[in-house]
C-alpha positions in Angstrom: 0.1 -21.4 -18.8 -2.0 -23.5 -17.0 0.0 -24.2 -14.1 0.0 -20.5 -13.2 -4.1 -20.4 -14.0 -4.3 -23.4 -11.5 -2.1 -21.9 -9.0 -4.6 -18.3 -9.0 -7.5 -20.3 -8.8 -5.9 -22.3 -5.9 -4.2 -19.6 -4.4 -5.9 -16.7 -5.8 -9.2 -17.2 -4.6 -9.9 -17.4 -0.9 -12.5 -18.9 1.3 -14.1 -16.8 4.6 -11.8 -18.0 7.1 -8.7 -17.1 4.8 -10.1 -13.8 4.3 -10.8 -13.2 7.9 -7.3 -14.1 9.2 -5.9 -11.5 6.1 -8.3 -8.8 7.6 -7.0 -9.4 11.1 -3.4 -8.9 10.0 -4.2 -6.3 8.4 -6.1 -4.5 10.8 -3.0 -5.3 13.2 -0.5 -3.8 10.9 -2.3 -0.7 10.7 -2.5 -0.8 15.0 1.7 -1.2 15.0 1.2 2.1 12.2 -0.7 3.9 14.4 1.5 3.0 17.9 4.5 4.1 16.2 3.5 7.2 14.3 2.7 8.4 18.6 6.2 7.7 19.0 7.8 8.9 15.8 10.0 12.1 16.5 12.1 14.7 14.3 15.6 13.7 14.0 15.0 9.9 13.6 16.0 8.0 10.5 13.9 5.3 8.4 16.3 2.7 10.4 15.0 3.9 13.8 11.3 4.0 12.2 11.6 0.4 11.0 13.1 -0.8 14.4 9.6 0.5 16.1 7.8 -1.0 13.3 9.0 -4.5 14.3 8.5 -3.7 17.7 4.8 -2.5 17.6 4.3 -5.7 15.3 5.7 -8.1 17.8 3.7 -6.9 20.8 0.3 -8.2 18.6 1.9 -11.3 18.5 2.5 -10.8 14.8 5.9 -12.2 13.6 8.1 -12.1 10.8 7.8 -8.0 10.8 9.1 -6.1 7.7 9.5 -2.5 6.8 10.4 0.1 4.5 10.7 3.6 6.3 11.6 6.6 3.8 12.2 9.9 4.8 11.3 13.0 2.5 13.0 13.3 -0.5 14.5 9.2 -0.2 10.9 8.0 -0.7 11.0 9.4 -4.6 12.3 5.9 -5.0 10.1 2.8 -4.7 12.1 0.3 -3.0 14.0 3.0 -0.9 16.8 3.9 0.4 17.4 5.0 4.2 20.9 5.6 4.7 20.6 8.1 7.6 18.3 10.6 6.0 16.6 11.8 9.3 13.0 13.3 9.6 12.5 17.0 9.3 9.2 19.4 9.3 7.3 19.9 6.6 7.8 16.8 5.0 6.6 13.4 4.3 7.8 9.9 6.1 6.8 7.0 4.0 6.0 3.8 5.7 5.9 0.9 3.9 5.2 -2.3 6.7 3.6 -5.9 7.0 3.9 -8.9 9.2 2.5 -12.5 9.1 -0.8 -13.6 11.5 -1.5 -17.6 11.6 0.5 -17.8 8.2 -1.6 -15.3 6.3 1.1 -12.1 5.3 -0.2 -7.8 5.4 0.9 -5.3 3.6 0.0 -1.5 4.0 1.6 1.6 3.5 0.9 5.3 4.8 2.2 8.8 4.1 2.0 11.3 6.5 3.5 14.9 7.6 5.3 14.2 11.3 4.9 17.4 12.5 4.3 21.0 10.2 2.4 21.6 7.2 3.5 20.0 3.4 4.2 22.3 0.7 1.3 22.9 -1.6 2.5 20.3 -4.2 3.2 17.6 -1.1 -0.6 18.0 -0.3 -1.6 17.7 -4.3 0.4 14.8 -4.6 -1.3 13.6 -1.6 -4.7 13.9 -2.6 -4.1 12.5 -6.1 -2.8 9.6 -4.7 -5.8 8.7 -2.1 -8.2 9.9 -5.2 -6.6 7.4 -7.4 -6.6 4.3 -4.8 -10.4 5.3 -4.4 -11.1 4.9 -8.3 -9.2 1.9 -8.4 -11.6 0.4 -5.5 -14.7 1.4 -7.2 -13.8 -0.2 -10.5 -13.1 -3.7 -8.8 -16.0 -6.3 -9.5 -16.3 -9.9 -10.8 -15.4 -10.1 -14.3 -13.6 -7.2 -14.8 -9.7 -7.8 -15.8 -7.3 -7.2 -13.4 -5.2 -4.2 -16.2 -8.6 -2.7 -15.7 -8.0 -1.3 -11.9 -4.4 -0.3 -12.8 -5.6 1.9 -15.8 -8.2 3.5 -13.4 -5.8 4.3 -10.9 -3.0 5.2 -13.5 -5.6 7.5 -16.2 -6.8 9.4 -13.3 -3.1 10.3 -12.3 -2.2 11.1 -15.6 -5.2 13.5 -15.3 -4.1 15.2 -12.4 -0.3 16.0 -14.0 1.2 13.1 -12.9 1.3 11.4 -15.8 1.9 9.9 -18.6 1.9 6.3 -18.2 4.6 5.1 -15.4 6.6 8.7 -15.2 5.1 9.3 -12.3 3.7 6.4 -10.9 6.5 3.8 -11.3 5.1 0.4 -10.6 1.9 -1.5 -10.8 -0.8 -0.7 -9.1 -0.9 -4.0 -7.1 -0.4 -7.5 -6.3 -1.9 -10.6 -4.9 -1.6 -11.5 -1.2 -2.2 -14.3 0.9 0.7 -17.3 2.5 3.2 -14.9 0.6 3.3 -11.3 0.5 3.2 -11.1 -3.2 1.3 -13.3 -5.8 -0.6 -13.9 -8.4 -2.8 -12.3 -9.4 -1.7 -8.5 -10.1 -2.8 -5.3 -10.6 -0.7 -4.5 -13.9 -1.2 -3.2 -17.2 -1.1 -6.7 -18.8 -2.7 -8.5 -16.5 -6.1 -10.4 -18.6 -6.8 -12.4 -15.3 -10.7 -11.6 -14.3 -11.5 -10.8 -11.1 -13.4 -13.3 -9.0 -14.8 -13.1 -5.5 -12.5 -14.2 -2.9 -9.4 -12.5 -4.7 -7.0 -10.5 -2.6 -4.5 -7.6 -3.7 -2.7 -4.4 -2.3 -4.3 -1.4 -4.2 -1.4 0.9 -3.6 -1.1 4.1 -6.1 2.1 6.2 -5.9 3.7 9.6 -7.3 7.2 9.6 -7.0 9.1 13.1 -7.7 12.9 12.3 -7.7 14.7 14.4 -5.4 11.8 15.3 -4.2 9.7 13.3 -2.3 7.3 10.4 -2.9 3.9 9.5 -1.9 2.3 6.1 -1.5 -1.1 4.8 0.0 -1.5 1.0 0.3 -3.9 -0.9 1.5 -5.3 -4.6 0.6 -8.4 -4.7 -0.8 -10.6 -8.2 -1.8 -13.1 -8.9 -4.4 -16.9 -9.4 -3.4 -20.0 -10.9 -5.1 -21.1 -7.0 -6.3 -18.0 -5.3 -6.0 -15.3 -4.8 -3.4 -14.2 -4.5 0.3 -11.3 -3.1 2.3 -9.5 -4.2 5.1 -8.8 -1.7 8.0 -9.6 1.8 7.0 -8.3 4.0 4.8 -6.2 6.7 5.4 -8.2 9.7 5.3 -5.8 12.9 5.6 -2.0 13.5 5.0 -1.9 14.8 8.5 -1.9 11.7 10.3 -1.7 7.7 9.1 -5.2 6.9 10.3 
């Protein structure tokens, strides 16, 4: 309706100052993840990792930290279930985390192998998720409907064998981010909102194989006058979150 459209206009489009704070917030969370990655050890639980993430965000002066850290097969459920699963060799750790900087939110996910080498199927899924994230990013430009960005990632993953539709990539591609961690607009299969310069959203494709593993990579992206930019660095390899 009109009220929601107005909210997207007022809150959805960020000015240069807001974009800079959001960029710094994302970079801070990436630094926090890198610091924690140096301390993560086999035998730790998701709760252990979450405690380290809270401390690392605090040291950077960021407030209201949160973290969902999922080990191995527990990561097959996107919003997870920690329990007391302990990190083992040759499997993935999924860390979805963020905090607040000057009232603006960060939200980053990294999936990596702490020690050893994941099996071929895990590596293949990780590579497919990274490539789907890039496809979605490359599809961004002003005037494109949000649903087309979701479709770019979803169709790529389907073609890679992780389909159809929502069967393995079980959630929408992303959400707006600003003063709220989740706000309009959304990279959603039904969203006809057109991208405008200054809109900031998460780009977070995933592949979840129940009982086995889950992979998600998430970065914050911003629509620009001629395409898009991303805050911080992309994850390049399953070997580390950097």
